[in-house]
N, C-alpha and C positions, 0 to 999 in steps of 0.2 A: 579311938583316934585313927588306928591303922585302917579300919574299915572305911572311915570317912575319907582318908587320903586316897584309898583305892577307888572309891566312888568318884572322887574329883578327877583322878587321872583317867578313869574310864570315860567320863563325860568329855574330857579334853580330847581323848582319842576319837570318840564318836563325832564330836563337833568338827574335827579335822579330817574326817574320812572323805569328805567331798573333794578335798585337795588331791588325795591319792587317786580317786576316780578320774579327776580332770587331768592329772599328769599322765595317767594311762591313756586317756583319750588323745592327748597331744603326741604321745610316743607312737600310737597306732596309726595316726593319720599320715597319709602320703604327702610328700612335698610336691604339691601340684598348684599352689596358688602363691602369689607374691605377698599378700597380707594375711597373716594367720588369724586375725580377730574377725572372723566371719560370724554370721548369725547362728550357724550351727554350733559353733563353740559356745556362744552365750547361752543357747538353749540347753546344751548339755550341762553347762555349769549350773544353771537354775535347777535342772532335774537332779543333779548330784547334791545340791544344797537341800532340796526337798527330801532326798533319801537320808541325808545326815540329820535333818530335823526329826524325821520319824524315828531314826535310830536313837537319837538322844532322848526322845520321849519314851521309847521302850525301855531304856536303861535308867530312866529318871528315878530319883529317890527323895528322901527327906533328910536334911543334914541336922542332926541332933534334935530332931523333932521341932525345928524352928523354921528352916528355910527350905523351899523346894529346890532340889538339885537337878535342874534341867537346862542344859546349855543349848538347846535347840534354837534359842533366839539368835545365837551368833551366826550359824549358817543361813538362817532365814533372812536376817538383815543383809548379809553379804549377797545372797541371791537376789534380794529386792533391789539392791544398789546396782548390780551388774545387769539385771534382766530388763526385759521390755515391760511396758505398762501392764500387759496381760499377765506376765510372769509375776509382777509385783502383787497384783490383785490376788492371784492364786496363792502365793506364799503368805500374803497377809491374812487370808482366810484359813490356811492350814495351821498357822502358828497358834491362834486362840483355840482352834478345835483340838489340836494335840495337847495344849495346856489343860483344857477342860477335861479331856478324856483321861489323861495320865496323872494329873496333879491330885494331891490329897491334903486337905479336903478341897473339893471342886467348888469353891465359893466364887461369888461374883468378883470379890476383891482379888482373889488369886488369879483369876483369868485376866482381869484388866491390868493388874500390875505385873504379873509374870510374863505376859505376852507383849508388853510394851505398846499397847494400842494407843496410848496417849501420844506416842512419838511418831505415829504413822504419817500425819500431815507433814511434819518436818522431814521425815524419811522420803516421802514421795516428792517433796519439793526439791530435795538436794540430789535426786537421782541423776538428772541430766548433767548437772555440774560435776558430779562424781565421775562420770564416764570420761570427761575431757581433762581431768586433773592428773597431776603426777602422783607418784607413790606417796609422798608425804601428805599431799592434800587429801588423797583418798583415805589414808589412815586417820587423819584429823577429822574428816567428815563422818567416818564410822564411829569414832569416839564421841562425837557430838551427840549422836543418838543412842549409843550403847552405854555410856557412863550414867546418864540419867536413868536408864532402865535398870542398871545395877542398883542404883539408890532406891528405886521403887521396889525392887525385889527385897532389898534389905529392910524396907519398912513394912513388908507384908505381915510379919509376925505381930506387929503392933495392932493391926486391924483384927487379928485373931485373939487379942488379949494376952499374948505371951510377953514375958519379961526377959530381956537379955541378961539381967543381973544374976539369974540362976545358973548361967553358963560359966564354966571354968575359963581361966585365962587362955589356956591352950586352945580350947574350942572356939573362943571368940577370935583368937588370932587366926585360926584356920578359916573361919567364915570370912574375915576381912581379906585374907590371902586369896580365897576363892573369888570374892567380888573383884579383886584387883587383877587376878590372872585372866579373867574373861576378856576385858578390853585389850590386855597385852597380847593374848593369843589371837584376838581379832586382827591386831596390827601385824603380827607375824604372818598370819594367813594371807592378808592382803599383799604383804611384801613378797611372799613366796609365789602367790598367783601371778603378780606382775613380773617377777623374775622368770617364772616358767614361760609366760607369754613372750617376754623379750628374748629369752633364749631361743624359743621356737621361731620367732621372727628373724633373729640373726641367722639361724640355721637355714631358714627358707631363702633368705636373701643370698646367703653364701651359695646355697644349692642353685638358685636361679642364676647368679652371676657365673657360677662354674659351668652350668649348662650352656649359658649364652657364650661363654668363653670357648667351650668345646665346639659349639656350632660355628663360631667365627673362625676357629682354627681349621675346622673341616672345610668351610667355605674357602678360606684362604689357600688351603692345600689343593682344593679342586681348581682354583683359579691358576695357581702356579703350575699345576700339572697340565693345564690346557694351553698355557702360554708357550709359543714355539721358541722359547729361550731356555738355556740351561741355567738353573738357579741353585746355588749351593751356599749354605751358611755354615760357619765354623765358630767354635767357641774360643775363649782366651787361650786355651792350650793347643789350638790349631787342629782340633778334631772336628770332623764333619758332624753336625747336629741335624741337618735336614737337607734333603735333595729332592728335586721334583722329577716327575715321570719322564720329561724330555731328556734330562741328563742320564737317567737309567737306560733309555733306549739308545742314546749315543754310545754309552759305555758297552752295551750288549754287542755292538758291531765289532768292537775290539776284544772284549772279554765275554764270550758266550756264557749264558746262564747266570750272569751276575744279578744279584737282587739288591733291593734297598738295604736289607739287613747287612749284607756283606760290606756295604760302603759306609754305613753309619759307624761313628766312633773311630774311623780311620783318619789318618792325616793326609794332607795333599801330597806329601812326600811318598807315603805308602802307595797312594793311587798312581802317582807318576812312575813309581818303580814297577807296579803291576802292568802299566801300559808300556813299559820299556822305553820311557822317554829320557834319553841320556844325551849329554852334549848339546843341549838346546839353550842358547844364550838368552833368548827371549823368555822362555819358560823359567829359567833360573832367576831372571830379573823379577818375574811375577811372584815366584815363591819367596824370594827375598823380601819383596814388598809386603806380602801377607805375613811373613814372620815378624817384620818390624811394625805391623799394623799401620801401614802407610797406604794411601790411596794410589791405585794403579789404573791406568786407562790406556789401552793400546792394542795392537795386533800381535797375535802369537801364531806362528806357523808350526804345526805339529801334526803327525799322522797323515801327512799329505793334504791337510786342510788349513784354511786361513780362518782363525778365530779372532773375534773382537771381544776383549775381556775388560770388564769393569769390576774392580775390587775396591770396596769402601768399608771403613770401620763403622760399626753400629754404636751409637751413643744414646743410651736411654735418657729420657727427659728428666726423670726424677733423680738421676745420679750423674756425677761428673766423670765417672770412670767408663772406659770402653767395655763393650759387651760382645766381643767377637767381631767377625766380618762377614760380609755377604759378597759372593761372586756371581756376576751375571755374564753369561757367555753366549755369544751369537755366532753361528756358523756363517761366515761371509764368503765361503768358497765359491758358491754359485754366483753371487753378486759380483765378485772379483772377476770371475770368468766372463760374465756378461759385459762388465765394464771393459775388459780387455778386448772382447769381440767387437764391441761398439767402436773402440779406438781403431781396431783393425779395419772395420767397415768404413770408418771415416777416411782413413788413409787410402783404402781402395777406391772410394768414391772420388777422392781428389785425383788419384792416379788415372781413374777412368775419364774424368773430365779433361785432364791434360792430354790423355791419349786421343780422346775424341777430337780435341782441337788440333792436335798434330796430324791425325789422319785426314781431317777435313782440309788442312793446308796441303797435304801431299796429293790429294786428288786433283787439285787445280793444275800443278805442273804436269801431272800424268796425262791429263786431258790434252794439254798443249803438245806433249810429246807424241801422243797417239795421232793427233791431227796432222802434225808434220810428217809422221811416218806414212800416213795414207797418201799425202802428196808425193813423197819420195817413191812410194810403191808404184804410183801411176807413171812416173817418169823413169823408172828403173827397168833394166832388161828383164825378160821373162824368166831367165835362169835364177834370178834373185827372189822369185815369188815365194819359194818355200821358206826362205829365211824371214821374209817379212811376215808370213803367216805365223811362224813360231813366235816372233816378237810380239805380234798383235794378240795372239792367244794368251801369252804370259802377262801382257798388260791387262787384258780383260780379267784374267784370273786374279791378279793383284787387286784390281778394282773391286772384284767380288768379295775378296777377303776384307778390304777396307769397309765395304758396305755392311758386311756381317759384323765387323768390329764396332762400327757406329751404332748398329741396332742393339748390340749387346751392351754398349755403354750408355744407351738411352735410358733415362730414369723416369721420364714422364710418359703419359699416355693421353693421346688426343684422338678425337674422332670416334668416340664410343657411341653406339646406338643400339636400340633393342633389335636383336637379330636372332634368327633361328640357326642353330648349329648345323641342322640338316641341309639348309640352303648352301652353306659354305662347302660342305662335303660333296653335295651333288654338283656344284660348280667345278670342283677339282676332279671329280670322278673321270671325265674323259682324258685328262692329262695323265692320271695314274694308270688308267687302262692302256693308254698308248705306250707308256713307259714299260708297263708289265709285258705287253705283247712283244716288244723288242727283246726282252730278256727271257721270253718263254715262260712267263709266270702268269698268275691270275689274281684278280682282286674280287673280294666278297664284301658286300655292304650289309650289315645287320643293324638297321636303325629301328629304335623303339617307336611305338605308336604315338605316344604323346611326349612332348618335350617342352619345358618352359622356355620363355624368351629370356635371352641373356644379354647383358650389356657388353658388347664386343666391338673391337676394332677389326672389322672383317679382313682387312688387308693383312694384318699381323697374324690373325688366326689361320688364314690361308697359308701363310708362310710356315707356320708351326706344323700344320697338317701335312703340307708338301714335304717339309724336311724329315718328319718322322716316317712318312710313307716311303720316300726314296732311301732313307737309311735302312728301312726294313727290307726293301727289295735288294739293296746292295749286300745285305747279310745273307741272302738266300741263294740257293742254286736254282738252275732252271727247273720248272714245274713246281716251284714254291708257291705258296698261297699267302697273299696279304689280306688281312681281315680288318675292316674298320667297323667298330661296334659302338653304339651309344646306349646308355641306360640312365634312368633317372632314379636316384637314391635320395633319402631324406636330406634336404637342404643343399643338394648339389647335383650337378650333371656330370657324368663321366664319359670320356671318349677313350676307347681302347683301341690301340694299334698293335695287332698281333702279326708275328711272322713265324715261319716254320724253318728258320735257319738253325745254325749250330749252337746258338746260345752264347752266353758270356760267363767268364769265371768271376769269382768273388772279388779278385783284385781289380778286374776291369770294371765291375759294377761300382766299386768305391771311387774310382777316378772318372766315372762316366761323364759327369757334368763339369769337370775341370777344364778351363779354357786351354786350347791348343793340345789337349790329349786326344789322340786318334789312333785307330788300328788300321786305317786305310792308307795306301801308299800316296794317293793324291789328296787326302783329306786335310782340312785346315784345323780341325779340332774346335771349331766355333759353332757348328750347327746345333748340337744339343744344348750347350750353354745358352745359345740364342733362344731355343725353344723354352727352356726353363725361365729365362728372363721374361719372355712374352706371357707365359702362364702366370708368373708372379705379379706382373703388372695388371693382370685381370683378376687378381685376388685368388688365384688357383694354385695348383701344385702338380707335380709329375712324380708318379711312383713307377718303379721298374721291377718286374719279376722275370728272372731269367734262370734257365737251367741248361747246362751243357748237353747238347744233343736234343733238346726239346723246344728250342725257340725262345722268343722273348716277347713280353707284353709290356707296352708303355701305357699307363693309365693317367690321363690328364683330367683333373677335376676342376670344375668351375662352380662357384657359389651362385645361388639364384634366390629370388624372392618368390615365396609360395603362391602369392595371389595372382602372379602373371603366368598363364599357361597358354600353350599353342599346340595345335595338332599337326603332326608331320606325317608325310606319306612315306611308307617304307618301300 
């Protein structure tokens, strides 16, 4: 009896060995696919069932000289139900062959009954239904083909002429137990197979979702790092849980060498303390709102900057409780400065229009006064001539100042046409040479070979060149040299007005284009602002480079279109 029990247990272990191989296969495979039940797994299962079939056949025996003890039918049937048509045919051929080779005696009845050939049609017909059933349905389908096979195996001794009556009660009970355990073990193996597959599927789904979650977190972190806003999230305890790269860069300005690790798990109060932000009512209001988990939206002025802050509590959809807060901070300092400058420009524009209107009204009575002075001059004694000349000169000077002021206040530009800057310079050259001769100075022209056509108001450009040229001559001593140079650089034309005067200090350079600022005794302080206004109305700019004792260079830049070119004579 003990030997029989050992043989039965050995057959049970051999019949179950394919499950160990298949479990090893699942544990060794990498989590790289969303659905674990791929064709490779089914093929490996069929192969493992085939090995179990061979192992059971090798360990087969005879129970009490009555019944063949070979449980290879169990892994064979399971492999046929799970495998493809080709696998079923292969196992269907292996089972009777192994039965024939290892059973004793190898009679026709033994092969037909012990291998369950009579159940093959039913087994092949249920295979497709088996694959799409649940665990209970699969166990039931296995039992439908396996239980009749156990009955066939139990009837095998009758075909050999053996009589069960000669067996003892214990032996008979053991045979019945063996026949009963075979289907039960089959059900257990099916259940464990499905459990292993389901576990593997759950693990792979968890791994896939975890990887997807990690990728989404990484993408979200990259997005928040690229956004030009400071984004900080805090938990329910007020500790910082995440911070983007923009925030770190802003903090590095105030706290050098600070890292993301230094900031994480700190509170906003700790961060404010490190930044030395004290006695700031707006910041205290923000921190109080964060502590109370209340929404905050407004401007906060700190560290010399104007920040727009939005603090809002995070409420997860699956819970009704709050889950920390998020702070979005935008540096509005530059925008506020621009807005302030625009307001200032609007006020200056309004003042300029008013001043232009006033100066225009002043010129009319001045013209009347000048006309009557000329009449009085003709009828007055000759000894009064010098007084009239002084009054007339001062009226002309006042009228010149008014004209400059009107030009400076002018916002529009009319009369533009395609012109060559060299033509303007050559028209003014005789005037500049004459003025330079009177001062004992000289003028040099360095004009480039090719110069694009520019959209110019030639009258205003002449005024610009003449003002810059005369300013340069007034800044030089006798024997000084005034140089007018043109050059073409990418997308613009430059006019350089150079002098060999004493140069200017940094303080003078800062105030150079300020209206009414002048270093000359008889100057009005409107010449250079007028030149800058003319250049800007042409879409250009003026740059100044000066050094004490080394002269000054004014560089006037004009934009141009590349397709329009003209040739100038140097």
